[in-house]
Backbone as JSON Lines, residues from 0, in Angstrom:
{"i":0,"aa":"M","n":[174.59,176.17,138.43],"ca":[175.14,175.76,137.21],"c":[174.69,174.0,137.29]}
{"i":1,"aa":"E","n":[173.47,173.82,136.24],"ca":[173.58,172.43,136.3],"c":[174.28,171.31,135.55]}
{"i":2,"aa":"T","n":[174.42,170.3,136.77],"ca":[175.66,169.31,136.23],"c":[174.59,167.89,136.0]}
{"i":3,"aa":"I","n":[173.39,167.88,135.88],"ca":[172.87,166.57,135.99],"c":[172.44,166.75,134.37]}
{"i":4,"aa":"L","n":[172.59,165.17,133.66],"ca":[172.61,164.78,132.93],"c":[171.42,162.99,132.87]}
{"i":5,"aa":"P","n":[170.39,163.34,131.74],"ca":[169.17,162.4,132.04],"c":[169.69,161.69,130.85]}
{"i":6,"aa":"I","n":[169.8,160.17,131.28],"ca":[169.77,159.08,130.01],"c":[168.31,158.57,129.64]}
{"i":7,"aa":"K","n":[167.59,158.73,128.88],"ca":[166.03,158.79,128.82],"c":[166.05,158.21,126.87]}
{"i":8,"aa":"G","n":[164.71,157.74,127.12],"ca":[164.12,157.17,125.71],"c":[164.21,155.62,125.46]}
{"i":9,"aa":"K","n":[164.6,154.67,124.47],"ca":[164.25,153.69,124.44],"c":[165.11,153.04,125.3]}
{"i":10,"aa":"V","n":[165.13,152.93,127.09],"ca":[165.72,152.32,127.46],"c":[165.01,151.87,128.87]}
{"i":11,"aa":"N","n":[165.46,150.68,129.14],"ca":[164.51,150.06,130.43],"c":[164.49,150.68,131.68]}
{"i":12,"aa":"Y","n":[165.58,151.52,132.16],"ca":[165.52,152.14,132.74],"c":[166.42,153.65,132.82]}
{"i":13,"aa":"S","n":[165.74,154.68,132.79],"ca":[165.69,156.07,133.1],"c":[167.11,156.4,133.95]}
{"i":14,"aa":"I","n":[168.1,157.03,133.9],"ca":[169.26,157.0,134.74],"c":[169.43,158.39,134.33]}
{"i":15,"aa":"T","n":[169.34,159.04,135.83],"ca":[170.39,160.7,136.09],"c":[171.51,160.68,136.83]}
{"i":16,"aa":"L","n":[172.46,161.21,135.81],"ca":[173.81,161.13,135.93],"c":[174.3,162.59,136.73]}
{"i":17,"aa":"D","n":[175.12,162.46,137.21],"ca":[175.42,163.82,138.34],"c":[176.77,163.85,137.64]}
{"i":18,"aa":"A","n":[177.36,164.68,136.89],"ca":[178.75,165.25,136.62],"c":[179.34,165.35,137.51]}
{"i":19,"aa":"S","n":[179.38,166.01,138.82],"ca":[180.13,166.6,139.52],"c":[180.58,165.99,140.09]}
{"i":20,"aa":"V","n":[180.12,164.35,140.49],"ca":[180.72,163.59,141.1],"c":[181.72,162.43,140.43]}
{"i":21,"aa":"W","n":[181.79,162.59,139.33],"ca":[182.95,162.11,138.46],"c":[184.02,161.76,138.66]}
{"i":22,"aa":"I","n":[184.49,163.23,139.48],"ca":[186.0,163.11,139.65],"c":[186.33,162.06,140.6]}
{"i":23,"aa":"F","n":[185.26,161.76,141.65],"ca":[185.74,160.61,142.19],"c":[185.49,159.17,141.67]}
{"i":24,"aa":"D","n":[185.34,158.82,140.4],"ca":[184.91,157.77,139.83],"c":[186.38,157.24,139.4]}
{"i":25,"aa":"D","n":[186.44,155.6,139.7],"ca":[187.79,155.39,139.23],"c":[187.99,155.16,137.57]}
{"i":26,"aa":"R","n":[186.65,155.21,136.57],"ca":[186.91,154.99,135.72],"c":[187.43,156.39,134.61]}
{"i":27,"aa":"K","n":[187.66,157.34,135.4],"ca":[187.99,158.71,134.67],"c":[189.39,158.55,134.22]}
{"i":28,"aa":"I","n":[189.47,159.27,132.89],"ca":[191.02,159.47,132.1],"c":[191.17,160.77,132.12]}
{"i":29,"aa":"E","n":[192.72,160.99,132.38],"ca":[193.18,162.39,132.34],"c":[192.99,162.57,130.41]}
{"i":30,"aa":"L","n":[192.44,163.75,130.39],"ca":[192.18,164.36,129.2],"c":[193.3,163.95,128.38]}
{"i":31,"aa":"E","n":[194.34,164.63,128.17],"ca":[195.43,164.43,127.57],"c":[195.91,163.0,127.62]}
{"i":32,"aa":"E","n":[195.76,162.3,128.24],"ca":[196.23,160.29,127.95],"c":[194.94,160.32,127.09]}
{"i":33,"aa":"F","n":[194.12,160.42,127.25],"ca":[192.82,160.6,126.14],"c":[192.95,160.92,124.68]}
{"i":34,"aa":"L","n":[193.9,161.8,124.7],"ca":[193.62,162.87,123.55],"c":[194.46,162.16,122.78]}
{"i":35,"aa":"K","n":[196.02,161.1,123.26],"ca":[196.67,160.48,122.38],"c":[196.03,159.06,122.14]}
{"i":36,"aa":"F","n":[195.31,159.45,120.69],"ca":[194.61,158.55,119.89],"c":[195.56,157.51,119.04]}
{"i":37,"aa":"D","n":[195.53,156.34,119.22],"ca":[195.96,155.57,118.42],"c":[194.93,154.83,117.42]}
{"i":38,"aa":"G","n":[193.81,155.7,117.04],"ca":[192.64,154.43,116.56],"c":[192.22,153.56,116.8]}
{"i":39,"aa":"S","n":[192.21,153.58,118.04],"ca":[191.32,152.45,118.84],"c":[190.79,152.55,120.17]}
{"i":40,"aa":"S","n":[189.57,152.95,120.44],"ca":[189.15,153.13,121.91],"c":[189.6,151.93,122.38]}
{"i":41,"aa":"E","n":[189.93,150.58,122.13],"ca":[190.12,149.8,122.96],"c":[191.44,149.74,124.11]}
{"i":42,"aa":"K","n":[192.32,150.36,123.26],"ca":[193.24,150.79,124.27],"c":[193.03,151.27,125.45]}
{"i":43,"aa":"N","n":[192.31,152.76,125.25],"ca":[191.59,153.16,126.78],"c":[191.09,152.25,127.42]}
{"i":44,"aa":"E","n":[190.11,151.54,126.82],"ca":[189.23,150.53,127.79],"c":[190.43,149.62,128.67]}
{"i":45,"aa":"N","n":[191.3,148.98,127.84],"ca":[192.28,148.21,128.32],"c":[192.98,148.36,129.61]}
{"i":46,"aa":"D","n":[193.58,149.84,129.33],"ca":[194.17,150.58,130.26],"c":[193.8,150.98,131.51]}
{"i":47,"aa":"Y","n":[191.99,151.07,131.76],"ca":[191.27,151.03,132.58],"c":[191.22,149.88,133.1]}
{"i":48,"aa":"I","n":[190.67,148.49,132.42],"ca":[191.28,147.34,133.25],"c":[192.63,146.78,134.13]}
{"i":49,"aa":"R","n":[193.35,147.53,133.43],"ca":[194.38,146.94,133.81],"c":[194.87,147.81,134.95]}
{"i":50,"aa":"T","n":[194.59,148.91,135.13],"ca":[194.46,149.94,136.43],"c":[193.24,149.16,137.78]}
{"i":51,"aa":"Q","n":[192.26,148.69,137.26],"ca":[191.34,148.2,138.09],"c":[192.08,147.05,138.46]}
{"i":52,"aa":"A","n":[192.86,146.23,137.82],"ca":[192.73,144.86,138.4],"c":[194.23,145.14,139.04]}
{"i":53,"aa":"E","n":[194.95,146.34,138.92],"ca":[196.33,146.34,139.92],"c":[195.53,146.62,141.13]}
{"i":54,"aa":"R","n":[194.69,147.67,141.2],"ca":[193.94,148.4,142.53],"c":[193.15,147.04,143.24]}
{"i":55,"aa":"F","n":[192.78,146.17,142.35],"ca":[192.1,144.63,143.23],"c":[193.29,143.96,143.58]}
{"i":56,"aa":"E","n":[194.19,143.89,142.7],"ca":[195.62,142.68,143.73],"c":[195.77,143.63,144.75]}
{"i":57,"aa":"R","n":[195.84,144.84,145.02],"ca":[196.36,145.38,146.23],"c":[196.11,145.36,147.15]}
{"i":58,"aa":"E","n":[194.29,145.95,147.0],"ca":[193.34,145.3,147.94],"c":[193.31,143.72,148.62]}
{"i":59,"aa":"L","n":[193.54,142.76,147.62],"ca":[193.61,141.67,147.86],"c":[194.63,141.03,148.77]}
{"i":60,"aa":"T","n":[195.96,141.51,148.46],"ca":[197.18,141.18,149.16],"c":[197.39,141.78,150.25]}
{"i":61,"aa":"G","n":[196.68,142.89,150.58],"ca":[196.59,143.66,151.76],"c":[198.19,144.15,151.81]}
{"i":62,"aa":"I","n":[198.57,144.51,151.06],"ca":[200.0,144.99,150.91],"c":[200.15,146.67,150.7]}
{"i":63,"aa":"K","n":[200.29,147.49,151.77],"ca":[200.51,148.75,151.59],"c":[201.8,149.79,151.78]}
{"i":64,"aa":"P","n":[202.3,149.82,150.81],"ca":[203.46,150.25,150.75],"c":[203.6,151.13,151.54]}
{"i":65,"aa":"P","n":[204.95,151.92,151.92],"ca":[204.77,152.71,152.74],"c":[204.71,154.18,152.08]}
{"i":66,"aa":"V","n":[204.91,154.36,150.42],"ca":[204.83,155.22,149.78],"c":[203.19,155.77,149.43]}
{"i":67,"aa":"N","n":[202.31,154.84,149.91],"ca":[200.94,155.04,149.87],"c":[200.53,156.49,150.23]}
{"i":68,"aa":"K","n":[201.1,157.2,151.47],"ca":[200.8,158.71,151.65],"c":[200.94,159.47,150.25]}
{"i":69,"aa":"S","n":[202.14,159.06,149.79],"ca":[202.71,160.11,148.53],"c":[201.89,160.06,147.7]}
{"i":70,"aa":"I","n":[201.49,158.94,147.06],"ca":[200.54,158.72,146.32],"c":[199.54,159.02,145.97]}
{"i":71,"aa":"K","n":[198.69,158.91,147.57],"ca":[197.47,159.41,147.97],"c":[197.62,161.24,147.48]}
{"i":72,"aa":"R","n":[198.41,161.78,147.84],"ca":[198.98,163.01,147.67],"c":[198.96,163.57,146.35]}
{"i":73,"aa":"F","n":[199.54,162.61,145.47],"ca":[200.1,162.89,144.06],"c":[198.8,162.77,143.51]}
{"i":74,"aa":"E","n":[197.7,161.56,144.05],"ca":[196.37,161.75,143.31],"c":[195.81,162.85,144.03]}
{"i":75,"aa":"K","n":[195.89,163.66,144.55],"ca":[194.74,164.72,145.3],"c":[195.3,165.73,144.54]}
{"i":76,"aa":"E","n":[196.9,166.08,143.87],"ca":[197.22,166.98,143.41],"c":[197.02,166.71,141.86]}
{"i":77,"aa":"R","n":[196.83,165.45,141.29],"ca":[196.16,165.24,140.29],"c":[194.77,165.63,139.58]}
{"i":78,"aa":"I","n":[193.88,165.46,140.99],"ca":[192.52,165.86,140.61],"c":[192.37,167.07,141.02]}
{"i":79,"aa":"L","n":[193.05,167.72,141.7],"ca":[192.82,169.08,141.64],"c":[193.29,170.11,140.5]}
{"i":80,"aa":"K","n":[194.61,169.22,139.86],"ca":[194.4,170.22,138.51],"c":[194.01,169.64,137.11]}
{"i":81,"aa":"G","n":[194.01,168.33,137.29],"ca":[193.86,167.73,136.01],"c":[192.41,168.04,135.4]}
{"i":82,"aa":"S","n":[192.16,167.36,133.93],"ca":[191.06,167.8,133.39],"c":[190.69,166.26,132.8]}
{"i":83,"aa":"F","n":[189.43,165.6,133.1],"ca":[189.56,164.04,132.86],"c":[188.15,164.02,131.91]}
{"i":84,"aa":"V","n":[187.74,162.69,131.43],"ca":[186.77,162.33,130.6],"c":[186.41,161.01,131.03]}
{"i":85,"aa":"I","n":[185.32,161.11,130.83],"ca":[184.78,159.06,131.76],"c":[183.89,158.48,130.59]}
{"i":86,"aa":"P","n":[184.29,157.3,130.31],"ca":[183.44,156.55,129.12],"c":[181.95,156.59,129.14]}
{"i":87,"aa":"L","n":[181.34,156.89,128.14],"ca":[179.91,156.68,128.06],"c":[179.38,155.43,128.45]}
{"i":88,"aa":"K","n":[180.12,154.71,128.1],"ca":[179.56,152.96,127.72],"c":[178.86,152.42,129.25]}
{"i":89,"aa":"P","n":[179.66,152.26,130.0],"ca":[179.2,151.95,131.23],"c":[177.57,152.32,131.59]}
{"i":90,"aa":"F","n":[177.63,153.54,131.48],"ca":[176.08,154.34,132.14],"c":[175.06,153.83,131.05]}
{"i":91,"aa":"L","n":[175.58,153.99,129.56],"ca":[174.58,153.27,128.66],"c":[173.72,151.94,129.05]}
{"i":92,"aa":"S","n":[175.5,151.27,129.08],"ca":[175.07,149.74,129.58],"c":[173.8,150.0,130.43]}
{"i":93,"aa":"N","n":[174.16,150.58,131.71],"ca":[173.23,150.51,133.19],"c":[171.72,150.84,132.2]}
{"i":94,"aa":"A","n":[171.46,151.64,131.57],"ca":[170.2,152.06,131.52],"c":[169.63,150.93,130.14]}
{"i":95,"aa":"D","n":[169.87,149.97,130.1],"ca":[169.69,149.17,129.08],"c":[169.09,149.55,128.5]}
{"i":96,"aa":"P","n":[169.43,149.69,126.71],"ca":[168.89,149.8,126.03],"c":[167.84,148.82,125.67]}
{"i":97,"aa":"T","n":[166.96,148.88,124.62],"ca":[165.7,148.48,124.5],"c":[166.35,147.84,123.08]}
{"i":98,"aa":"N","n":[166.25,146.19,122.58],"ca":[166.42,146.17,121.33],"c":[166.26,146.42,120.26]}
{"i":99,"aa":"D","n":[164.92,147.62,119.79],"ca":[165.03,147.98,118.93],"c":[165.61,149.32,118.71]}
{"i":100,"aa":"S","n":[166.14,149.9,119.51],"ca":[166.97,150.84,119.93],"c":[168.34,151.1,118.97]}
{"i":101,"aa":"E","n":[168.5,152.15,118.24],"ca":[169.33,151.78,117.39],"c":[169.97,153.28,117.24]}
{"i":102,"aa":"K","n":[170.16,154.25,117.8],"ca":[170.66,155.51,117.88],"c":[170.67,156.29,118.95]}
{"i":103,"aa":"V","n":[171.68,157.16,119.26],"ca":[171.74,157.92,120.13],"c":[171.76,159.39,120.01]}
{"i":104,"aa":"Q","n":[170.89,159.81,120.64],"ca":[170.42,161.41,120.62],"c":[171.62,162.27,121.8]}
{"i":105,"aa":"L","n":[172.25,163.15,121.52],"ca":[172.85,163.96,122.38],"c":[171.93,165.22,122.21]}
{"i":106,"aa":"D","n":[171.35,165.42,123.39],"ca":[170.7,167.02,123.3],"c":[171.69,168.22,124.61]}
{"i":107,"aa":"F","n":[171.49,169.22,123.51],"ca":[172.06,170.4,123.83],"c":[171.71,171.55,124.55]}
{"i":108,"aa":"K","n":[172.42,172.02,125.1],"ca":[171.77,173.49,126.19],"c":[171.05,174.52,125.41]}
{"i":109,"aa":"D","n":[171.35,174.44,123.73],"ca":[170.29,175.38,122.76],"c":[169.04,174.8,122.54]}
{"i":110,"aa":"G","n":[168.97,173.31,122.46],"ca":[167.24,173.02,122.28],"c":[167.82,172.2,121.28]}
{"i":111,"aa":"S","n":[169.18,172.13,120.54],"ca":[169.73,171.58,119.15],"c":[170.0,170.09,119.87]}
{"i":112,"aa":"K","n":[170.34,169.22,118.42],"ca":[170.58,167.91,118.98],"c":[171.33,167.1,117.73]}
{"i":113,"aa":"Q","n":[172.1,166.01,118.17],"ca":[172.81,165.4,117.54],"c":[172.78,163.77,117.75]}
{"i":114,"aa":"S","n":[172.28,163.06,116.79],"ca":[172.18,161.82,116.4],"c":[173.59,161.2,116.04]}
{"i":115,"aa":"M","n":[174.07,159.61,116.54],"ca":[175.18,158.83,116.24],"c":[174.49,157.35,116.53]}
{"i":116,"aa":"T","n":[175.24,156.72,115.99],"ca":[174.71,155.18,116.41],"c":[175.19,154.93,117.25]}
{"i":117,"aa":"M","n":[174.28,153.68,118.06],"ca":[174.81,153.35,119.08],"c":[176.23,153.03,119.79]}
{"i":118,"aa":"D","n":[176.94,152.24,118.53],"ca":[178.43,152.05,118.61],"c":[179.19,153.4,119.0]}
{"i":119,"aa":"E","n":[179.08,154.17,118.31],"ca":[179.61,155.23,118.33],"c":[179.62,155.92,119.77]}
{"i":120,"aa":"A","n":[178.3,155.98,120.15],"ca":[177.82,156.28,121.89],"c":[178.57,155.75,122.55]}
{"i":121,"aa":"M","n":[178.89,154.39,122.45],"ca":[179.13,153.1,123.4],"c":[180.69,153.34,123.31]}
{"i":122,"aa":"N","n":[181.17,154.11,122.45],"ca":[182.65,153.76,122.64],"c":[183.18,155.73,122.96]}
{"i":123,"aa":"G","n":[181.92,156.43,123.03],"ca":[182.14,157.69,123.18],"c":[182.58,158.14,124.95]}
{"i":124,"aa":"F","n":[183.14,159.14,125.03],"ca":[183.48,159.51,126.56],"c":[182.88,161.11,126.5]}
{"i":125,"aa":"L","n":[182.58,161.22,127.83],"ca":[181.93,162.66,128.32],"c":[183.12,163.3,129.02]}
{"i":126,"aa":"R","n":[183.63,164.69,128.57],"ca":[184.42,165.63,129.56],"c":[183.59,166.23,130.53]}
{"i":127,"aa":"F","n":[184.17,165.95,131.48],"ca":[183.36,166.74,132.99],"c":[184.34,167.95,133.69]}
{"i":128,"aa":"S","n":[185.69,168.18,133.48],"ca":[186.91,168.5,134.3],"c":[187.41,169.28,133.28]}
{"i":129,"aa":"Q","n":[187.92,170.65,134.03],"ca":[188.71,170.92,133.26],"c":[189.74,172.2,134.6]}
{"i":130,"aa":"D","n":[191.02,171.48,134.6],"ca":[192.07,172.21,135.43],"c":[191.43,171.85,137.16]}
{"i":131,"aa":"G","n":[190.72,170.49,137.14],"ca":[190.28,170.35,138.67],"c":[188.67,170.7,139.46]}
{"i":132,"aa":"K","n":[188.48,171.76,138.27],"ca":[187.11,172.43,138.21],"c":[186.17,172.0,137.26]}
{"i":133,"aa":"P","n":[184.7,171.72,137.81],"ca":[183.76,171.27,136.76],"c":[183.65,172.54,135.6]}
{"i":134,"aa":"L","n":[183.28,171.61,134.44],"ca":[182.88,172.88,133.54],"c":[182.3,174.03,133.43]}
{"i":135,"aa":"R","n":[182.22,175.01,133.52],"ca":[181.73,176.19,133.61],"c":[181.37,176.88,132.57]}
{"i":136,"aa":"E","n":[182.2,176.94,130.8],"ca":[181.8,177.13,129.82],"c":[181.61,176.31,129.35]}
{"i":137,"aa":"D","n":[180.38,176.07,128.41],"ca":[179.7,174.8,127.47],"c":[179.82,173.81,128.51]}
{"i":138,"aa":"S","n":[179.49,174.12,129.48],"ca":[178.63,173.31,130.77],"c":[177.11,172.26,130.27]}
{"i":139,"aa":"P","n":[177.28,171.41,130.74],"ca":[177.95,170.47,131.74],"c":[179.05,169.56,131.48]}
{"i":140,"aa":"T","n":[178.64,169.01,130.21],"ca":[179.55,167.86,129.47],"c":[179.97,168.27,128.25]}
{"i":141,"aa":"H","n":[180.86,167.5,127.55],"ca":[181.72,167.51,125.93],"c":[181.09,166.52,125.74]}
{"i":142,"aa":"F","n":[181.38,165.67,124.35],"ca":[181.23,164.6,123.91],"c":[182.19,164.44,123.17]}
{"i":143,"aa":"Y","n":[183.02,163.35,123.41],"ca":[184.25,162.89,122.49],"c":[184.31,161.53,121.76]}
{"i":144,"aa":"F","n":[184.02,161.4,120.46],"ca":[184.12,160.2,119.6],"c":[185.15,159.31,120.38]}
{"i":145,"aa":"G","n":[185.07,158.21,120.07],"ca":[185.9,157.14,121.03],"c":[187.52,156.54,119.75]}
{"i":146,"aa":"D","n":[187.21,157.37,118.64],"ca":[188.23,157.33,117.75],"c":[188.78,158.46,117.71]}
{"i":147,"aa":"G","n":[188.33,159.67,118.58],"ca":[189.45,161.06,118.64],"c":[189.1,161.87,117.39]}
{"i":148,"aa":"S","n":[187.93,161.4,116.62],"ca":[187.47,162.29,115.16],"c":[186.93,163.61,115.29]}
{"i":149,"aa":"N","n":[186.92,164.16,116.57],"ca":[186.16,165.32,117.32],"c":[186.95,165.54,117.8]}
{"i":150,"aa":"A","n":[188.38,165.47,118.17],"ca":[189.12,165.82,119.53],"c":[189.36,167.45,119.11]}
{"i":151,"aa":"S","n":[189.68,168.22,118.19],"ca":[190.04,169.11,118.65],"c":[188.42,169.95,118.3]}
{"i":152,"aa":"D","n":[187.38,169.78,117.79],"ca":[185.85,170.54,118.38],"c":[184.64,169.23,118.96]}
{"i":153,"aa":"P","n":[184.94,168.77,120.04],"ca":[184.18,168.13,120.79],"c":[182.54,168.97,120.82]}
{"i":154,"aa":"F","n":[181.4,167.75,120.9],"ca":[180.31,168.57,121.19],"c":[180.09,168.77,122.48]}
{"i":155,"aa":"K","n":[179.8,170.56,122.39],"ca":[179.83,170.97,123.88],"c":[178.77,170.91,124.3]}
{"i":156,"aa":"N","n":[178.2,171.52,125.94],"ca":[176.72,171.86,126.46],"c":[176.09,170.37,126.1]}
{"i":157,"aa":"V","n":[176.27,169.56,126.47],"ca":[175.38,168.23,126.24],"c":[174.77,168.27,127.67]}
{"i":158,"aa":"T","n":[173.59,168.78,127.4],"ca":[172.75,168.19,128.67],"c":[171.97,167.44,129.12]}
{"i":159,"aa":"G","n":[171.47,166.37,127.92],"ca":[171.24,165.01,127.92],"c":[171.32,164.05,126.93]}
{"i":160,"aa":"I","n":[170.7,162.73,127.19],"ca":[171.27,161.92,126.21],"c":[170.05,161.0,125.96]}
{"i":161,"aa":"T","n":[169.36,160.88,124.84],"ca":[168.36,160.19,124.33],"c":[168.4,158.74,123.2]}
{"i":162,"aa":"V","n":[167.92,157.64,124.14],"ca":[168.31,156.74,123.19],"c":[166.98,156.77,122.36]}
{"i":163,"aa":"I","n":[167.33,156.8,120.81],"ca":[166.33,156.57,119.97],"c":[166.19,155.17,119.17]}
C-alpha cells in the first residue's frame, strides 16, 4: 500500500508527504469533530491553535498533573480507534507556491484529475485514517473541502497534489 503523496508543480519546493506518519502529528483532527461544520473552516483552525497554546503552556510551566498517565492512555486509545483528517494548508504553504500559481489539482489513482482554486485547497483537509488504521480502500487519502460541501462524498484515492 502506497501512502506517499507528492506536492509538485508551480512550487519552489517539491514536497513528498507520508500519510502513514500523520497519526503522530498534533495537527490531526478527529473526523467526527471535523464533520460538525458550522460553515467556517476558521473554527477548525482556531481549535487547533487553542490546543497548541494549551500544550505550550503545559510545557512552559512544567506542571505535570497526576492524571497525565491516564490522559496518555486515553490519547493512545483515541489514536488506535479514531478516524482523522489533517489540514492541507501547512503542507501547501511549506511547498511555497509561486506567485503565478492559481489552482491546485488533485491527482487520483485511476489517472483522473480534479482542479480547484488555491483558496479551496488551502482550506481543505486530507483524511488518512479509518478506525485507527491507514485507509485501505480508496487510499492513500481523501480530500474534504473546508466548508464541508463534499462531506458525504469526498474525493477519494488522492495520490498527488499539483499546483498549476
